[in-house]
C-alpha positions in Angstrom: 0.0 0.1 -0.3 1.0 3.5 -1.0 -0.1 6.6 0.8 -0.5 10.1 -0.7 2.1 12.0 1.2 1.8 15.8 0.3 0.6 18.3 -2.7 2.0 21.1 -4.2 0.1 24.2 -5.5 1.6 27.3 -8.0 0.5 29.9 -9.6 1.7 29.8 -13.2 1.8 33.0 -15.4 3.1 33.1 -19.0 3.1 36.9 -20.5 1.0 36.2 -23.7 -0.4 39.5 -24.0 2.9 40.8 -24.9 2.0 39.6 -28.3 -1.4 40.2 -27.9 -1.2 36.0 -28.3 -5.0 34.9 -27.7 -6.4 38.0 -27.9 -10.8 37.5 -28.8 -13.3 40.7 -28.4 -14.0 39.2 -25.1 -10.5 38.9 -24.1 -8.3 41.5 -25.7 -5.1 41.2 -23.4 -5.5 37.7 -22.0 -1.6 36.0 -19.8 -2.3 32.0 -20.5 -1.8 30.7 -17.2 -1.6 27.7 -14.9 -3.2 26.8 -11.6 -0.9 23.9 -11.1 -1.3 20.9 -8.9 1.6 18.5 -8.3 0.5 15.1 -5.9 3.2 12.9 -4.4 3.2 9.7 -2.7 5.6 7.4 -0.6 5.6 4.7 -3.4 8.6 3.3 -4.7 8.1 3.8 -8.2 8.9 7.7 -7.6 6.0 9.1 -9.2 3.6 11.7 -9.2 0.5 13.1 -10.1 0.7 16.5 -12.1 -2.7 18.3 -13.5 -3.8 22.3 -13.8 -7.0 24.6 -14.5 -6.0 26.9 -17.1 -7.0 30.8 -16.3 -6.0 33.8 -18.4 -4.0 35.1 -15.6 -6.0 37.6 -13.1 -8.0 35.4 -10.7 -5.7 32.7 -11.2 -4.2 32.8 -7.6 -8.2 32.5 -6.7 -7.9 28.9 -8.5 -5.0 28.1 -6.7 -6.5 28.3 -3.3 -9.7 26.6 -4.4 -7.5 23.5 -5.3 -5.7 23.8 -1.9 -8.7 23.8 -0.3 -9.8 20.4 -2.4 -6.0 18.7 -2.2 -5.2 18.8 1.6 -8.1 16.3 1.8 -6.2 13.6 -0.2 -3.4 13.3 2.4 -2.6 10.4 3.9 -4.9 8.5 1.9 -4.2 5.0 0.2 -3.3 5.6 -3.5 -4.7 2.2 -4.6 -8.0 2.3 -3.2 -8.5 5.8 -5.1 -7.0 4.9 -7.9 -9.1 1.3 -8.1 -12.4 3.6 -7.8 -11.5 6.7 -9.6 -15.1 7.0 -9.7 -16.4 7.0 -6.5 -13.3 9.2 -6.1 -15.1 12.0 -8.0 -18.6 11.4 -6.6 -16.9 12.3 -2.9 -16.3 15.8 -3.7 -18.6 16.7 -6.2 -21.1 15.6 -3.8 -19.6 17.1 -0.5 -22.7 19.5 0.4 -20.6 22.3 1.5 -18.0 22.1 -1.8 -21.6 22.2 -3.5 -22.6 25.1 -2.0 -20.1 27.3 -3.4 -21.5 25.6 -7.2 -23.4 23.9 -7.4 -21.0 21.1 -9.7 -19.7 24.8 -11.8 -17.2 27.6 -11.3 -14.3 28.0 -9.4 -14.5 24.7 -6.7 -15.8 22.1 -9.3 -12.6 22.9 -12.1 -10.3 22.9 -8.7 -12.1 19.3 -8.0 -11.2 18.7 -11.5 -8.0 19.3 -11.0 -7.6 17.0 -8.0 -9.5 14.3 -9.8 -6.6 14.8 -13.0 -4.1 14.8 -10.9 -4.9 11.2 -9.7 -6.0 9.9 -13.8 -2.2 11.3 -14.1 -1.1 9.0 -11.3 -3.0 5.9 -13.1 -2.0 6.4 -16.7 1.8 6.5 -15.1 1.4 3.5 -13.4 -0.1 1.5 -16.0 2.7 2.5 -18.4 0.2 4.7 -20.7 -0.9 7.4 -21.9 -4.7 8.5 -20.8 -6.2 8.0 -24.1 -5.0 4.5 -24.3 -5.7 3.3 -20.3 -9.4 4.6 -21.1 -9.8 2.7 -24.5 -8.7 -0.3 -23.0 -11.2 -0.1 -20.1 -14.4 -2.3 -20.6 -17.5 -0.4 -21.2 -18.8 -1.4 -17.6 -15.7 0.0 -15.7 -16.1 2.9 -17.9 -19.7 3.5 -16.9 -18.9 3.4 -13.4 -17.1 6.5 -13.7 -19.8 8.4 -14.7 -22.5 10.4 -12.7 -25.6 9.6 -14.2 -27.6 11.9 -12.2 -29.1 14.6 -14.0 -28.9 12.8 -17.0 -31.1 10.4 -17.3 -33.6 11.5 -19.1 -30.7 11.9 -22.1 -28.7 9.3 -20.8 -29.2 6.2 -19.0 -25.9 3.4 -18.1 -27.9 1.3 -20.3 -28.0 3.6 -23.1 -23.7 4.2 -22.1 -23.5 0.6 -21.9 -25.2 0.6 -25.5 -23.1 2.9 -27.2 -19.6 1.5 -25.6 -20.4 -2.4 -26.3 -21.6 -0.9 -30.4 -17.9 0.5 -30.4 -15.8 -2.8 -29.3 -15.6 -4.4 -32.3 -12.7 -2.4 -34.7 -11.3 -1.3 -31.4 -8.0 -2.6 -31.9 -8.0 -1.1 -35.8 -9.0 2.1 -35.0 -6.5 1.8 -32.2 -3.9 1.4 -35.5 -5.1 3.5 -37.6 -4.8 6.5 -35.1 -1.5 5.4 -34.3 -0.2 5.2 -38.2 -2.4 8.2 -39.1 -3.2 10.5 -36.1 -5.7 12.2 -35.8 -7.3 15.6 -37.8 -6.0 19.5 -36.2 -7.6 22.9 -37.3 -5.7 25.7 -36.3 -6.9 29.3 -34.0 -3.3 30.6 -34.9 -3.4 33.1 -37.6 -6.9 34.7 -36.1 -6.0 36.3 -32.7 -7.8 39.4 -32.9 -5.7 42.0 -31.6 -2.8 40.5 -35.3 -2.3 42.7 -38.0 -3.6 41.9 -41.4 -0.4 41.3 -42.2 0.5 38.8 -39.6 -2.9 37.2 -40.1 -2.0 36.4 -44.0 1.3 35.3 -43.0 -0.5 32.9 -40.4 -2.9 31.4 -42.6 -0.1 31.1 -45.6 2.0 28.7 -42.9 -0.6 27.0 -41.9 -2.1 26.0 -45.0 1.7 25.0 -46.2 1.6 23.3 -42.5 -1.0 20.6 -44.0 -4.3 22.3 -42.0 -7.3 21.9 -44.0 -9.1 24.5 -41.5 -8.4 27.9 -39.5 -10.0 29.9 -36.8 -10.3 33.4 -36.8 -11.6 35.6 -34.0 -14.4 37.9 -34.6 -17.1 40.1 -32.6 -15.2 43.8 -32.1 -16.4 45.5 -35.3 -18.4 44.5 -38.2 -16.5 46.2 -40.5 -13.5 44.8 -39.6 -14.8 41.4 -39.2 -15.4 41.7 -43.2 -11.8 42.5 -43.7 -10.1 40.3 -41.7 -12.4 37.4 -43.4 -11.6 38.6 -46.9 -8.0 38.6 -46.2 -8.3 35.2 -45.1 -10.5 33.5 -47.5 -8.3 35.5 -50.5 -5.1 33.8 -48.7 -6.1 30.2 -48.2 -8.2 30.0 -51.1 -11.9 28.1 -51.7 -10.7 24.4 -50.6 -10.0 25.3 -46.8 -12.5 25.5 -43.8 -12.8 28.8 -42.0 -14.4 29.1 -38.6 -15.2 32.2 -36.3 -15.6 32.4 -32.9 -17.4 35.5 -31.1 -16.3 34.8 -27.6 -19.8 35.2 -26.5 -19.8 39.1 -27.6 -22.7 39.1 -28.6 -26.5 39.0 -28.1 -29.5 36.8 -29.4 -30.2 39.1 -32.4 -27.1 40.7 -32.7 -25.3 37.3 -33.5 -27.7 36.8 -36.1 -27.0 39.8 -37.5 -23.8 39.6 -37.3 -23.4 36.0 -39.0 -25.8 36.4 -41.7 -23.4 39.5 -42.7 -20.7 36.7 -42.3 -21.5 33.9 -44.1 -20.5 34.6 -47.7 -17.3 33.5 -46.4 -18.4 30.0 -46.1 -18.2 29.8 -42.6 -17.6 26.1 -41.2 -18.9 26.9 -37.8 -19.4 29.9 -35.6 -18.2 29.6 -31.9 -19.3 30.6 -28.8 -21.8 33.4 -30.3 -23.3 34.6 -27.1 -23.3 33.7 -23.1 -22.4 29.9 -22.7 -25.1 29.1 -20.6 -28.0 30.9 -22.7 -29.5 27.6 -23.9 -32.7 29.1 -25.5 -30.4 31.9 -27.1 -28.3 29.1 -28.8 -31.1 27.4 -29.9 -32.8 30.8 -31.9 -29.3 31.5 -33.4 -28.7 27.8 -35.1 -32.4 28.2 -36.3 -31.8 31.6 -37.9 -27.8 31.3 -39.1 -28.8 27.7 -41.0 -26.6 26.1 -42.6 -23.5 27.6 -40.5 -23.5 25.4 -37.6 -23.0 26.3 -33.7 -19.9 25.8 -31.6 -19.8 25.7 -28.4 -18.9 24.4 -25.1 -15.1 25.5 -23.7 -17.3 27.5 -21.0 -19.6 25.2 -20.1 -19.5 23.9 -16.9 -21.0 20.7 -16.2 -22.4 17.6 -18.0 -25.7 19.2 -17.2 -25.2 21.9 -19.9 -24.3 19.9 -22.5 -26.8 18.0 -22.0 -29.6 20.5 -22.5 -27.8 22.2 -25.6 -28.1 18.6 -27.3 -31.3 18.3 -26.2 -32.6 22.0 -27.5 -30.7 21.2 -30.8 -28.6 24.2 -29.6 -25.0 23.2 -30.8 -23.9 21.3 -33.8 -20.7 20.8 -32.4 -19.4 20.2 -29.1 -16.4 22.0 -27.8 -15.4 19.6 -24.0 -12.0 21.7 -22.4 -10.1 19.8 -20.6 -10.1 22.2 -17.2 -13.6 23.9 -17.4 -15.6 20.4 -15.8 -14.5 18.6 -12.8 -12.4 16.6 -14.7 -11.6 13.2 -16.7 -15.1 11.2 -15.3 -17.1 14.4 -16.3 -15.8 14.7 -19.8 -16.4 10.8 -20.1 -20.3 11.8 -19.5 -20.2 14.2 -22.2 -18.4 12.0 -25.1 -21.3 9.7 -24.0 -24.1 12.0 -24.6 -22.1 13.7 -27.9 -22.6 9.8 -29.4 -26.1 9.3 -27.8 -27.7 12.4 -29.7 -25.0 12.0 -32.7 -22.9 15.3 -32.3 -19.0 15.3 -33.5 -16.7 16.5 -30.8 -14.3 19.4 -31.6 -12.5 20.1 -28.6 -11.3 23.8 -27.4 -7.6 23.5 -26.8 -6.5 27.3 -27.3 -4.4 28.2 -24.0 -1.5 26.7 -22.2 -1.2 23.1 -22.0 -5.1 22.5 -23.9 -4.0 20.3 -26.5 -1.4 18.3 -24.7 -4.2 17.4 -22.5 -7.7 17.3 -24.4 -6.3 15.0 -27.6 -6.2 11.6 -25.5 -10.4 12.4 -25.1 -10.6 12.6 -28.6 -8.4 10.1 -29.2 -10.4 7.7 -26.9 -13.7 9.2 -28.3 -12.4 7.4 -32.0 -10.9 4.5 -30.2 -14.0 3.4 -27.8 -17.2 5.4 -28.0 -18.1 6.8 -31.7 -15.6 5.2 -33.5 -15.5 8.4 -36.3 -13.3 10.9 -37.0 -15.9 12.6 -39.4 -16.6 15.9 -38.8 -14.3 15.7 -36.2 -11.2 18.0 -35.4 -8.9 19.0 -32.4 -8.0 22.6 -32.0 -4.4 23.6 -32.3 -2.2 26.7 -31.8 1.3 27.2 -31.6 2.0 28.5 -28.0 4.0 27.6 -25.2 4.3 23.4 -25.9 8.1 23.8 -25.4 7.2 24.1 -21.4 5.8 20.1 -21.3 7.2 17.3 -20.3 5.3 15.4 -23.5 4.2 18.3 -25.9 2.2 17.7 -28.6 3.7 16.7 -32.3 1.5 17.4 -35.7 2.7 16.1 -38.6 1.0 17.6 -41.9 -2.4 19.4 -40.2 -2.6 15.7 -37.7 -2.2 15.6 -34.2 0.3 12.7 -34.0 -1.1 9.7 -30.9 1.0 10.5 -27.7 2.7 7.5 -26.6 4.1 9.2 -23.1 2.7 7.6 -19.7 0.0 10.0 -18.3 -2.8 12.8 -19.5 -0.3 15.5 -20.7 -0.2 18.0 -18.4 3.1 17.5 -16.6 5.1 21.0 -17.0 9.2 20.9 -16.9 10.3 21.9 -13.5 12.4 24.7 -15.3 9.4 26.1 -16.6 7.3 26.0 -13.5 10.2 28.0 -11.6 10.8 30.6 -14.2 7.1 31.6 -14.7 6.3 31.3 -11.0 3.9 34.2 -10.5 4.6 36.5 -7.6 2.0 39.0 -6.3 3.6 42.6 -6.3 4.6 43.8 -2.7 2.6 47.0 -1.9 5.1 49.3 -2.8 5.6 48.1 -6.3 1.7 48.4 -7.1 2.6 52.4 -6.4 
């Protein structure tokens, strides 16, 4: 038996606002940040669990404090018992009445629970010597559904529904895994499209994206319609008619404003419109989806729980499900969302704009292909070029496709030197003056 002996939290921030990397209509000056967690045990193998929650600067300290408030409860616990029942471990924290009062099942505390849960998934995958996607894809349907909480979902997805989906995907698992290892998984890039970039930089990066093999790019929109028309015109002229262009408003618009704006941009043959309005407004998303069809609506990176995804799917409010590796409460809840998407026949194209999100979320798409949907049709993983050099196992893309990671773990572990170099220190009172 091994025991949890300690944990460390770090406030890690990168000065991405200096070059306007990550800039959009709602977040003009983001500093990509990680509320980072490292869990240690007394096991002879010396393995650790690493995870983080992504933020964009101010407030990262609040997220760190929330992780500390959850993580202290694992000290002294039996590691093997936790790893043997990660479904029960998830429910232990999510069902905690005092933590739920701060949500329930959304917000800073819910994300903190996800960080703790993900750290133990990282440890479990490392002990198995497998990347997360492969570890999950080798579990039985029964083992997988034991990880999922079906409370609040049963009107749309039951345990029996989930078992049916997973059992239907059992034939061909090995062949799909071999295909994934040989050919990878399609990606698309947001790298050219940050709102703060000049027209010249947009055109240059769009050309580079096509040269790199990407078949879709994404542009941020929503601040000024004339600017959006000009920038989309530049992008379409640069990449030609054969490359898909998606747009992302990052929640900027009201319902009617969104409809009007999208209709003004549909001439550029849009792949989808992402986050056109408040992520919590299912009815507005549904109205927008009906009004702008055949342009597809994509959303989910700010959807805080499986319940919100359920309602988006029930209302036919999104045609693209965009999970995020740190927005909900960890691996278990993202499994629930993948199963919901499969039940409704809606493709999953994860959000990965941010530090370490590409490294983490690729595992869910690859698991989905091997063991849930069995398909890559209409499915892509977002990619941005930023900050991969800070990770122990950075993503690798070849001709616009993600190579399947083989390093054990969930992909969130950062290099010690990067953690040290980018640890944030709150300015002193004298410095603030």
